[in-house]
N, CA, C, O and the ligand as a Tripos MOL2 file, in Angstrom:
@<TRIPOS>MOLECULE
protein
  261   259    66     0     0
PROTEIN
NO_CHARGES

@<TRIPOS>ATOM
      1 N         -18.1740  -65.7840   14.4630 N.3       1 MET1
      2 CA        -18.8380  -64.4720   14.5410 C.3       1 MET1
      3 C         -17.9570  -63.4140   13.8730 C.2       1 MET1
      4 O         -16.7560  -63.3320   14.1300 O.2       1 MET1
      5 N         -18.5460  -62.6510   13.0600 N.am      2 LYS2
      6 CA        -17.8040  -61.6100   12.3430 C.3       2 LYS2
      7 C         -17.4450  -60.4680   13.2890 C.2       2 LYS2
      8 O         -18.2740  -59.9770   14.0550 O.2       2 LYS2
      9 N         -16.2120  -60.0760   13.2080 N.am      3 ARG3
     10 CA        -15.7820  -58.9660   14.0520 C.3       3 ARG3
     11 C         -15.6260  -57.7120   13.2050 C.2       3 ARG3
     12 O         -15.2020  -57.7600   12.0500 O.2       3 ARG3
     13 N         -15.9770  -56.6070   13.8070 N.am      4 ASN4
     14 CA        -15.8340  -55.3310   13.1180 C.3       4 ASN4
     15 C         -14.7980  -54.4790   13.8270 C.2       4 ASN4
     16 O         -14.5790  -54.6140   15.0310 O.2       4 ASN4
     17 N         -14.1900  -53.6390   13.0960 N.am      5 ASP5
     18 CA        -13.2300  -52.7140   13.6750 C.3       5 ASP5
     19 C         -13.6660  -51.2870   13.3910 C.2       5 ASP5
     20 O         -14.0880  -50.9540   12.2830 O.2       5 ASP5
     21 N         -13.5570  -50.4660   14.4020 N.am      6 TRP6
     22 CA        -13.8430  -49.0510   14.1910 C.3       6 TRP6
     23 C         -12.8660  -48.4730   13.1760 C.2       6 TRP6
     24 O         -11.6820  -48.8080   13.1620 O.2       6 TRP6
     25 N         -13.3760  -47.6270   12.3590 N.am      7 ILE7
     26 CA        -12.5070  -46.8840   11.4510 C.3       7 ILE7
     27 C         -12.2270  -45.5320   12.0920 C.2       7 ILE7
     28 O         -13.1310  -44.7200   12.2900 O.2       7 ILE7
     29 N         -10.9830  -45.3120   12.4060 N.am      8 ARG8
     30 CA        -10.6270  -44.0740   13.0890 C.3       8 ARG8
     31 C         -10.3410  -42.9750   12.0750 C.2       8 ARG8
     32 O          -9.5220  -43.1310   11.1690 O.2       8 ARG8
     33 N         -11.0340  -41.8710   12.2540 N.am      9 LYS9
     34 CA        -10.7810  -40.7110   11.4020 C.3       9 LYS9
     35 C         -10.1080  -39.6360   12.2340 C.2       9 LYS9
     36 O         -10.6190  -39.2240   13.2760 O.2       9 LYS9
     37 N          -8.9870  -39.2010   11.7730 N.am     10 SER10
     38 CA         -8.2720  -38.1470   12.4800 C.3      10 SER10
     39 C          -8.6460  -36.7900   11.9160 C.2      10 SER10
     40 O          -8.7650  -36.6030   10.7050 O.2      10 SER10
     41 N          -8.8260  -35.8570   12.8260 N.am     11 HIS11
     42 CA         -9.1020  -34.4910   12.4090 C.3      11 HIS11
     43 C          -8.0780  -33.5630   13.0350 C.2      11 HIS11
     44 O          -7.6030  -33.8010   14.1460 O.2      11 HIS11
     45 N          -7.7500  -32.5280   12.3270 N.am     12 LEU12
     46 CA         -6.7320  -31.6110   12.8360 C.3      12 LEU12
     47 C          -7.2560  -30.7920   14.0090 C.2      12 LEU12
     48 O          -6.5360  -30.6020   14.9890 O.2      12 LEU12
     49 N          -8.4640  -30.3140   13.9340 N.am     13 PHE13
     50 CA         -8.9170  -29.3120   14.8890 C.3      13 PHE13
     51 C         -10.0360  -29.7960   15.8010 C.2      13 PHE13
     52 O         -10.6160  -29.0070   16.5480 O.2      13 PHE13
     53 N         -10.3350  -31.0750   15.7450 N.am     14 ARG14
     54 CA        -11.2740  -31.6330   16.7050 C.3      14 ARG14
     55 C         -10.9140  -33.0750   16.9890 C.2      14 ARG14
     56 O         -10.0240  -33.6430   16.3570 O.2      14 ARG14
     57 N         -11.6150  -33.6640   17.9490 N.am     15 THR15
     58 CA        -11.2310  -34.9920   18.3930 C.3      15 THR15
     59 C         -11.4420  -36.0270   17.2900 C.2      15 THR15
     60 O         -12.2470  -35.8390   16.3780 O.2      15 THR15
     61 N         -10.7090  -37.1000   17.4010 N.am     16 ASP16
     62 CA        -10.8500  -38.1810   16.4380 C.3      16 ASP16
     63 C         -12.2540  -38.7710   16.4950 C.2      16 ASP16
     64 O         -12.9380  -38.7020   17.5160 O.2      16 ASP16
     65 N         -12.6580  -39.3430   15.3900 N.am     17 GLU17
     66 CA        -13.9390  -40.0240   15.3270 C.3      17 GLU17
     67 C         -13.7060  -41.5070   15.0530 C.2      17 GLU17
     68 O         -12.7260  -41.8960   14.4170 O.2      17 GLU17
     69 N         -14.6250  -42.3110   15.5460 N.am     18 TYR18
     70 CA        -14.5860  -43.7410   15.2660 C.3      18 TYR18
     71 C         -15.8620  -44.0840   14.5310 C.2      18 TYR18
     72 O         -16.9630  -43.9170   15.0550 O.2      18 TYR18
     73 N         -15.7020  -44.5640   13.3170 N.am     19 VAL19
     74 CA        -16.8460  -44.7980   12.4440 C.3      19 VAL19
     75 C         -17.1390  -46.2850   12.3740 C.2      19 VAL19
     76 O         -16.2450  -47.0940   12.1250 O.2      19 VAL19
     77 N         -18.3840  -46.6340   12.5930 N.am     20 CYS20
     78 CA        -18.8230  -48.0150   12.4850 C.3      20 CYS20
     79 C         -18.8370  -48.4390   11.0240 C.2      20 CYS20
     80 O         -19.4840  -47.7900   10.2020 O.2      20 CYS20
     81 N         -18.1360  -49.5160   10.6890 N.am     21 PRO21
     82 CA        -18.1110  -49.9630    9.2970 C.3      21 PRO21
     83 C         -19.4430  -50.5680    8.8510 C.2      21 PRO21
     84 O         -19.6860  -50.7150    7.6530 O.2      21 PRO21
     85 N         -20.2940  -50.9140    9.7950 N.am     22 GLN22
     86 CA        -21.5660  -51.5330    9.4540 C.3      22 GLN22
     87 C         -22.6300  -50.5030    9.1210 C.2      22 GLN22
     88 O         -23.3150  -50.6280    8.1060 O.2      22 GLN22
     89 N         -22.7770  -49.4890    9.9580 N.am     23 CYS23
     90 CA        -23.8680  -48.5320    9.7690 C.3      23 CYS23
     91 C         -23.3660  -47.1310    9.4720 C.2      23 CYS23
     92 O         -24.1530  -46.2610    9.0990 O.2      23 CYS23
     93 N         -22.0600  -46.8950    9.6330 N.am     24 GLY24
     94 CA        -21.5150  -45.5940    9.2860 C.3      24 GLY24
     95 C         -21.6580  -44.5440   10.3690 C.2      24 GLY24
     96 O         -21.3140  -43.3830   10.1480 O.2      24 GLY24
     97 N         -22.1660  -44.9310   11.5510 N.am     25 ALA25
     98 CA        -22.3100  -43.9740   12.6340 C.3      25 ALA25
     99 C         -20.9320  -43.6200   13.2010 C.2      25 ALA25
    100 O         -20.0500  -44.4740   13.2820 O.2      25 ALA25
    101 N         -20.7560  -42.3600   13.5890 N.am     26 ALA26
    102 CA        -19.4640  -41.9030   14.0840 C.3      26 ALA26
    103 C         -19.5820  -41.4810   15.5420 C.2      26 ALA26
    104 O         -20.5500  -40.8330   15.9390 O.2      26 ALA26
    105 N         -18.5870  -41.8570   16.3250 N.am     27 TYR27
    106 CA        -18.5780  -41.5270   17.7470 C.3      27 TYR27
    107 C         -17.2040  -41.0120   18.1380 C.2      27 TYR27
    108 O         -16.2180  -41.2030   17.4270 O.2      27 TYR27
    109 N         -17.1680  -40.3560   19.2860 N.am     28 GLU28
    110 CA        -15.8970  -39.7810   19.7290 C.3      28 GLU28
    111 C         -14.9990  -40.8000   20.3970 C.2      28 GLU28
    112 O         -13.8110  -40.5460   20.5960 O.2      28 GLU28
    113 N         -15.5450  -41.9380   20.7400 N.am     29 LYS29
    114 CA        -14.7040  -42.9930   21.3100 C.3      29 LYS29
    115 C         -15.1850  -44.3490   20.8240 C.2      29 LYS29
    116 O         -16.3570  -44.5150   20.4870 O.2      29 LYS29
    117 N         -14.2770  -45.3210   20.7890 N.am     30 PRO30
    118 CA        -14.6300  -46.6460   20.2810 C.3      30 PRO30
    119 C         -15.3560  -47.4790   21.3330 C.2      30 PRO30
    120 O         -14.7450  -47.9610   22.2870 O.2      30 PRO30
    121 N         -16.6340  -47.6390   21.1520 N.am     31 TYR31
    122 CA        -17.4060  -48.4810   22.0610 C.3      31 TYR31
    123 C         -17.1340  -49.9550   21.7590 C.2      31 TYR31
    124 O         -16.6530  -50.2990   20.6790 O.2      31 TYR31
    125 N         -17.4420  -50.8070   22.7100 N.am     32 GLN32
    126 CA        -17.2950  -52.2400   22.4530 C.3      32 GLN32
    127 C         -18.4090  -52.7390   21.5420 C.2      32 GLN32
    128 O         -18.2280  -53.6700   20.7570 O.2      32 GLN32
    129 N         -19.5570  -52.0990   21.6660 N.am     33 VAL33
    130 CA        -20.6760  -52.4250   20.8020 C.3      33 VAL33
    131 C         -21.1950  -51.1260   20.2020 C.2      33 VAL33
    132 O         -21.3780  -50.1380   20.9140 O.2      33 VAL33
    133 N         -21.4270  -51.1250   18.9140 N.am     34 CYS34
    134 CA        -21.9390  -49.9150   18.2860 C.3      34 CYS34
    135 C         -23.3160  -49.5800   18.8730 C.2      34 CYS34
    136 O         -24.2250  -50.4090   18.8270 O.2      34 CYS34
    137 N         -23.4740  -48.3720   19.4210 N.am     35 PRO35
    138 CA        -24.7660  -47.9950   20.0180 C.3      35 PRO35
    139 C         -25.8870  -47.9030   18.9930 C.2      35 PRO35
    140 O         -27.0660  -47.9440   19.3470 O.2      35 PRO35
    141 N         -25.5260  -47.7800   17.7520 N.am     36 ASN36
    142 CA        -26.5430  -47.6020   16.7140 C.3      36 ASN36
    143 C         -27.0490  -48.9290   16.1750 C.2      36 ASN36
    144 O         -28.2560  -49.1690   16.1490 O.2      36 ASN36
    145 N         -26.1220  -49.8050   15.7370 N.am     37 CYS37
    146 CA        -26.5590  -51.0340   15.0720 C.3      37 CYS37
    147 C         -26.2260  -52.2880   15.8830 C.2      37 CYS37
    148 O         -26.5060  -53.4080   15.4570 O.2      37 CYS37
    149 N         -25.6190  -52.0810   17.0640 N.am     38 ARG38
    150 CA        -25.3490  -53.1990   17.9800 C.3      38 ARG38
    151 C         -24.3140  -54.1680   17.4380 C.2      38 ARG38
    152 O         -24.2850  -55.3240   17.8590 O.2      38 ARG38
    153 N         -23.4780  -53.7390   16.5330 N.am     39 SER39
    154 CA        -22.4170  -54.6110   16.0530 C.3      39 SER39
    155 C         -21.3290  -54.7320   17.1140 C.2      39 SER39
    156 O         -20.9310  -53.7510   17.7420 O.2      39 SER39
    157 N         -20.8630  -55.9580   17.2930 N.am     40 GLN40
    158 CA        -19.7490  -56.1900   18.2050 C.3      40 GLN40
    159 C         -18.4740  -55.6560   17.5610 C.2      40 GLN40
    160 O         -18.1860  -55.9460   16.4000 O.2      40 GLN40
    161 N         -17.7260  -54.8850   18.3140 N.am     41 MET41
    162 CA        -16.5560  -54.2330   17.7510 C.3      41 MET41
    163 C         -15.2640  -54.7530   18.3400 C.2      41 MET41
    164 O         -15.1910  -55.1020   19.5180 O.2      41 MET41
    165 N         -14.2480  -54.7990   17.5000 N.am     42 GLY42
    166 CA        -12.9050  -55.0670   17.9800 C.3      42 GLY42
    167 C         -12.1950  -53.7660   18.2420 C.2      42 GLY42
    168 O         -12.8190  -52.7390   18.5080 O.2      42 GLY42
    169 N         -10.8900  -53.8220   18.1640 N.am     43 LYS43
    170 CA        -10.1300  -52.6030   18.3980 C.3      43 LYS43
    171 C         -10.2340  -51.6900   17.1860 C.2      43 LYS43
    172 O         -10.6010  -52.1130   16.0900 O.2      43 LYS43
    173 N          -9.9070  -50.4490   17.4140 N.am     44 SER44
    174 CA        -10.0050  -49.4900   16.3290 C.3      44 SER44
    175 C          -8.9120  -49.7320   15.2990 C.2      44 SER44
    176 O          -7.8200  -50.2090   15.6040 O.2      44 SER44
    177 N          -9.2470  -49.3920   14.1090 N.am     45 ARG45
    178 CA         -8.2990  -49.5720   13.0090 C.3      45 ARG45
    179 C          -7.9550  -48.2050   12.4370 C.2      45 ARG45
    180 O          -8.8150  -47.3380   12.2810 O.2      45 ARG45
    181 N          -6.7110  -48.0410   12.1390 N.am     46 TYR46
    182 CA         -6.2670  -46.7670   11.6020 C.3      46 TYR46
    183 C          -6.4900  -46.7550   10.1010 C.2      46 TYR46
    184 O          -5.9180  -47.5630    9.3700 O.2      46 TYR46
    185 N          -7.3120  -45.8500    9.6570 N.am     47 ASP47
    186 CA         -7.5700  -45.7500    8.2360 C.3      47 ASP47
    187 C          -6.5980  -44.7440    7.6280 C.2      47 ASP47
    188 O          -6.7740  -43.5320    7.7530 O.2      47 ASP47
    189 N          -5.5820  -45.2640    6.9750 N.am     48 SER48
    190 CA         -4.5140  -44.3890    6.5120 C.3      48 SER48
    191 C          -4.9930  -43.4550    5.4090 C.2      48 SER48
    192 O          -4.4380  -42.3730    5.2220 O.2      48 SER48
    193 N          -6.0120  -43.8690    4.6850 N.am     49 SER49
    194 CA         -6.4820  -43.0140    3.6070 C.3      49 SER49
    195 C          -7.0700  -41.7180    4.1560 C.2      49 SER49
    196 O          -7.0530  -40.6820    3.4920 O.2      49 SER49
    197 N          -7.5900  -41.7940    5.3810 N.am     50 TRP50
    198 CA         -8.1110  -40.5860    5.9980 C.3      50 TRP50
    199 C          -7.0210  -39.7640    6.6700 C.2      50 TRP50
    200 O          -7.0930  -38.5360    6.7230 O.2      50 TRP50
    201 N          -6.0280  -40.4460    7.1740 N.am     51 VAL51
    202 CA         -5.0340  -39.7730    8.0060 C.3      51 VAL51
    203 C          -4.0060  -39.0410    7.1620 C.2      51 VAL51
    204 O          -3.4750  -38.0040    7.5600 O.2      51 VAL51
    205 N          -3.7390  -39.5930    6.0010 N.am     52 ASP52
    206 CA         -2.6590  -39.0550    5.1780 C.3      52 ASP52
    207 C          -2.7070  -37.5430    5.0280 C.2      52 ASP52
    208 O          -1.7010  -36.8530    5.1880 O.2      52 ASP52
    209 N          -3.8900  -37.0460    4.7190 N.am     53 LYS53
    210 CA         -4.0190  -35.6190    4.4680 C.3      53 LYS53
    211 C          -3.6460  -34.8040    5.7140 C.2      53 LYS53
    212 O          -2.8690  -33.8520    5.6420 O.2      53 LYS53
    213 N          -4.2070  -35.1930    6.8310 N.am     54 ALA54
    214 CA         -3.9530  -34.4530    8.0650 C.3      54 ALA54
    215 C          -2.4910  -34.5580    8.4750 C.2      54 ALA54
    216 O          -1.8960  -33.5880    8.9450 O.2      54 ALA54
    217 N          -1.9230  -35.7350    8.2940 N.am     55 GLU55
    218 CA         -0.5470  -35.9120    8.7310 C.3      55 GLU55
    219 C           0.4250  -35.1470    7.8510 C.2      55 GLU55
    220 O           1.3920  -34.5700    8.3490 O.2      55 GLU55
    221 N           0.1840  -35.1370    6.5790 N.am     56 SER56
    222 CA          1.0990  -34.3990    5.7160 C.3      56 SER56
    223 C           0.9630  -32.9040    5.9660 C.2      56 SER56
    224 O           1.9320  -32.1540    5.8480 O.2      56 SER56
    225 N          -0.2360  -32.4820    6.3090 N.am     57 LEU57
    226 CA         -0.4490  -31.0760    6.6050 C.3      57 LEU57
    227 C           0.2900  -30.6700    7.8760 C.2      57 LEU57
    228 O           0.9630  -29.6400    7.9060 O.2      57 LEU57
    229 N           0.1620  -31.4750    8.9170 N.am     58 SER58
    230 CA          0.8410  -31.1470   10.1680 C.3      58 SER58
    231 C           2.3470  -31.2850   10.0060 C.2      58 SER58
    232 O           3.1120  -30.5770   10.6610 O.2      58 SER58
    233 N           2.7740  -32.1940    9.1380 N.am     59 ALA59
    234 CA          4.2020  -32.3390    8.8930 C.3      59 ALA59
    235 C           4.7400  -31.0860    8.2270 C.2      59 ALA59
    236 O           5.8560  -30.6510    8.5100 O.2      59 ALA59
    237 N           3.9480  -30.5140    7.3490 N.am     60 MET60
    238 CA          4.3770  -29.2740    6.7060 C.3      60 MET60
    239 C           4.4840  -28.1410    7.7170 C.2      60 MET60
    240 O           5.4180  -27.3390    7.6700 O.2      60 MET60
    241 N           3.5090  -28.0820    8.6420 N.am     61 MET61
    242 CA          3.5040  -26.9950    9.6050 C.3      61 MET61
    243 C           4.6200  -27.1680   10.6360 C.2      61 MET61
    244 O           5.1100  -26.1900   11.1990 O.2      61 MET61
    245 N           5.0200  -28.4290   10.8790 N.am     62 ASP62
    246 CA          6.0880  -28.6610   11.8250 C.3      62 ASP62
    247 C           7.4580  -28.3760   11.2250 C.2      62 ASP62
    248 O           8.4440  -28.1860   11.9380 O.2      62 ASP62
    249 N           7.4920  -28.3520    9.9240 N.am     63 ASP63
    250 CA          8.7750  -28.1350    9.2710 C.3      63 ASP63
    251 C           9.3430  -26.7460    9.5980 C.2      63 ASP63
    252 O           8.6010  -25.8230    9.9350 O.2      63 ASP63
    253 N          10.6160  -26.6230    9.4960 N.am     64 ASP64
    254 CA         11.2820  -25.3860    9.8770 C.3      64 ASP64
    255 C          11.1350  -24.2870    8.8230 C.2      64 ASP64
    256 O          11.1530  -23.0950    9.1320 O.2      64 ASP64
    257 N          10.9900  -24.7220    7.5730 N.am     65 TRP65
    258 CA         10.9470  -23.6920    6.5280 C.3      65 TRP65
    259 C           9.6410  -23.0080    6.4450 C.2      65 TRP65
    260 O           9.4610  -22.1190    5.6110 O.2      65 TRP65
    261 ZN        -22.9920  -49.4590   13.7920 Zn       66 ZN66
@<TRIPOS>BOND
     1     1     2 1
     2     2     3 1
     3     3     4 2
     4     3     5 am
     5     5     6 1
     6     6     7 1
     7     7     8 2
     8     7     9 am
     9     9    10 1
    10    10    11 1
    11    11    12 2
    12    11    13 am
    13    13    14 1
    14    14    15 1
    15    15    16 2
    16    15    17 am
    17    17    18 1
    18    18    19 1
    19    19    20 2
    20    19    21 am
    21    21    22 1
    22    22    23 1
    23    23    24 2
    24    23    25 am
    25    25    26 1
    26    26    27 1
    27    27    28 2
    28    27    29 am
    29    29    30 1
    30    30    31 1
    31    31    32 2
    32    31    33 am
    33    33    34 1
    34    34    35 1
    35    35    36 2
    36    35    37 am
    37    37    38 1
    38    38    39 1
    39    39    40 2
    40    39    41 am
    41    41    42 1
    42    42    43 1
    43    43    44 2
    44    43    45 am
    45    45    46 1
    46    46    47 1
    47    47    48 2
    48    47    49 am
    49    49    50 1
    50    50    51 1
    51    51    52 2
    52    51    53 am
    53    53    54 1
    54    54    55 1
    55    55    56 2
    56    55    57 am
    57    57    58 1
    58    58    59 1
    59    59    60 2
    60    59    61 am
    61    61    62 1
    62    62    63 1
    63    63    64 2
    64    63    65 am
    65    65    66 1
    66    66    67 1
    67    67    68 2
    68    67    69 am
    69    69    70 1
    70    70    71 1
    71    71    72 2
    72    71    73 am
    73    73    74 1
    74    74    75 1
    75    75    76 2
    76    75    77 am
    77    77    78 1
    78    78    79 1
    79    79    80 2
    80    79    81 am
    81    81    82 1
    82    82    83 1
    83    83    84 2
    84    83    85 am
    85    85    86 1
    86    86    87 1
    87    87    88 2
    88    87    89 am
    89    89    90 1
    90    90    91 1
    91    91    92 2
    92    91    93 am
    93    93    94 1
    94    94    95 1
    95    95    96 2
    96    95    97 am
    97    97    98 1
    98    98    99 1
    99    99   100 2
   100    99   101 am
   101   101   102 1
   102   102   103 1
   103   103   104 2
   104   103   105 am
   105   105   106 1
   106   106   107 1
   107   107   108 2
   108   107   109 am
   109   109   110 1
   110   110   111 1
   111   111   112 2
   112   111   113 am
   113   113   114 1
   114   114   115 1
   115   115   116 2
   116   115   117 am
   117   117   118 1
   118   118   119 1
   119   119   120 2
   120   119   121 am
   121   121   122 1
   122   122   123 1
   123   123   124 2
   124   123   125 am
   125   125   126 1
   126   126   127 1
   127   127   128 2
   128   127   129 am
   129   129   130 1
   130   130   131 1
   131   131   132 2
   132   131   133 am
   133   133   134 1
   134   134   135 1
   135   135   136 2
   136   135   137 am
   137   137   138 1
   138   138   139 1
   139   139   140 2
   140   139   141 am
   141   141   142 1
   142   142   143 1
   143   143   144 2
   144   143   145 am
   145   145   146 1
   146   146   147 1
   147   147   148 2
   148   147   149 am
   149   149   150 1
   150   150   151 1
   151   151   152 2
   152   151   153 am
   153   153   154 1
   154   154   155 1
   155   155   156 2
   156   155   157 am
   157   157   158 1
   158   158   159 1
   159   159   160 2
   160   159   161 am
   161   161   162 1
   162   162   163 1
   163   163   164 2
   164   163   165 am
   165   165   166 1
   166   166   167 1
   167   167   168 2
   168   167   169 am
   169   169   170 1
   170   170   171 1
   171   171   172 2
   172   171   173 am
   173   173   174 1
   174   174   175 1
   175   175   176 2
   176   175   177 am
   177   177   178 1
   178   178   179 1
   179   179   180 2
   180   179   181 am
   181   181   182 1
   182   182   183 1
   183   183   184 2
   184   183   185 am
   185   185   186 1
   186   186   187 1
   187   187   188 2
   188   187   189 am
   189   189   190 1
   190   190   191 1
   191   191   192 2
   192   191   193 am
   193   193   194 1
   194   194   195 1
   195   195   196 2
   196   195   197 am
   197   197   198 1
   198   198   199 1
   199   199   200 2
   200   199   201 am
   201   201   202 1
   202   202   203 1
   203   203   204 2
   204   203   205 am
   205   205   206 1
   206   206   207 1
   207   207   208 2
   208   207   209 am
   209   209   210 1
   210   210   211 1
   211   211   212 2
   212   211   213 am
   213   213   214 1
   214   214   215 1
   215   215   216 2
   216   215   217 am
   217   217   218 1
   218   218   219 1
   219   219   220 2
   220   219   221 am
   221   221   222 1
   222   222   223 1
   223   223   224 2
   224   223   225 am
   225   225   226 1
   226   226   227 1
   227   227   228 2
   228   227   229 am
   229   229   230 1
   230   230   231 1
   231   231   232 2
   232   231   233 am
   233   233   234 1
   234   234   235 1
   235   235   236 2
   236   235   237 am
   237   237   238 1
   238   238   239 1
   239   239   240 2
   240   239   241 am
   241   241   242 1
   242   242   243 1
   243   243   244 2
   244   243   245 am
   245   245   246 1
   246   246   247 1
   247   247   248 2
   248   247   249 am
   249   249   250 1
   250   250   251 1
   251   251   252 2
   252   251   253 am
   253   253   254 1
   254   254   255 1
   255   255   256 2
   256   255   257 am
   257   257   258 1
   258   258   259 1
   259   259   260 2
@<TRIPOS>SUBSTRUCTURE
     1 MET1         2 RESIDUE 1 A MET
     2 LYS2         6 RESIDUE 1 A LYS
     3 ARG3        10 RESIDUE 1 A ARG
     4 ASN4        14 RESIDUE 1 A ASN
     5 ASP5        18 RESIDUE 1 A ASP
     6 TRP6        22 RESIDUE 1 A TRP
     7 ILE7        26 RESIDUE 1 A ILE
     8 ARG8        30 RESIDUE 1 A ARG
     9 LYS9        34 RESIDUE 1 A LYS
    10 SER10       38 RESIDUE 1 A SER
    11 HIS11       42 RESIDUE 1 A HIS
    12 LEU12       46 RESIDUE 1 A LEU
    13 PHE13       50 RESIDUE 1 A PHE
    14 ARG14       54 RESIDUE 1 A ARG
    15 THR15       58 RESIDUE 1 A THR
    16 ASP16       62 RESIDUE 1 A ASP
    17 GLU17       66 RESIDUE 1 A GLU
    18 TYR18       70 RESIDUE 1 A TYR
    19 VAL19       74 RESIDUE 1 A VAL
    20 CYS20       78 RESIDUE 1 A CYS
    21 PRO21       82 RESIDUE 1 A PRO
    22 GLN22       86 RESIDUE 1 A GLN
    23 CYS23       90 RESIDUE 1 A CYS
    24 GLY24       94 RESIDUE 1 A GLY
    25 ALA25       98 RESIDUE 1 A ALA
    26 ALA26      102 RESIDUE 1 A ALA
    27 TYR27      106 RESIDUE 1 A TYR
    28 GLU28      110 RESIDUE 1 A GLU
    29 LYS29      114 RESIDUE 1 A LYS
    30 PRO30      118 RESIDUE 1 A PRO
    31 TYR31      122 RESIDUE 1 A TYR
    32 GLN32      126 RESIDUE 1 A GLN
    33 VAL33      130 RESIDUE 1 A VAL
    34 CYS34      134 RESIDUE 1 A CYS
    35 PRO35      138 RESIDUE 1 A PRO
    36 ASN36      142 RESIDUE 1 A ASN
    37 CYS37      146 RESIDUE 1 A CYS
    38 ARG38      150 RESIDUE 1 A ARG
    39 SER39      154 RESIDUE 1 A SER
    40 GLN40      158 RESIDUE 1 A GLN
    41 MET41      162 RESIDUE 1 A MET
    42 GLY42      166 RESIDUE 1 A GLY
    43 LYS43      170 RESIDUE 1 A LYS
    44 SER44      174 RESIDUE 1 A SER
    45 ARG45      178 RESIDUE 1 A ARG
    46 TYR46      182 RESIDUE 1 A TYR
    47 ASP47      186 RESIDUE 1 A ASP
    48 SER48      190 RESIDUE 1 A SER
    49 SER49      194 RESIDUE 1 A SER
    50 TRP50      198 RESIDUE 1 A TRP
    51 VAL51      202 RESIDUE 1 A VAL
    52 ASP52      206 RESIDUE 1 A ASP
    53 LYS53      210 RESIDUE 1 A LYS
    54 ALA54      214 RESIDUE 1 A ALA
    55 GLU55      218 RESIDUE 1 A GLU
    56 SER56      222 RESIDUE 1 A SER
    57 LEU57      226 RESIDUE 1 A LEU
    58 SER58      230 RESIDUE 1 A SER
    59 ALA59      234 RESIDUE 1 A ALA
    60 MET60      238 RESIDUE 1 A MET
    61 MET61      242 RESIDUE 1 A MET
    62 ASP62      246 RESIDUE 1 A ASP
    63 ASP63      250 RESIDUE 1 A ASP
    64 ASP64      254 RESIDUE 1 A ASP
    65 TRP65      258 RESIDUE 1 A TRP
    66 ZN66       261 GROUP 0 **** ****
């Protein structure tokens, strides 16, 4: 059975989203089964391509200069 992993999107000013890789639906928490397309889900996966921007931005703001 094919397993899917939530794609976690980090946002600076609101809660993280978990996006279903099958149907693209986004939720505020990782369900075990996607409520939209009923795909069985594994654990969430960190999508670094989405996080990079937010993390570098917060890193800049945390910097002392
Ligand atoms: Zn889905």
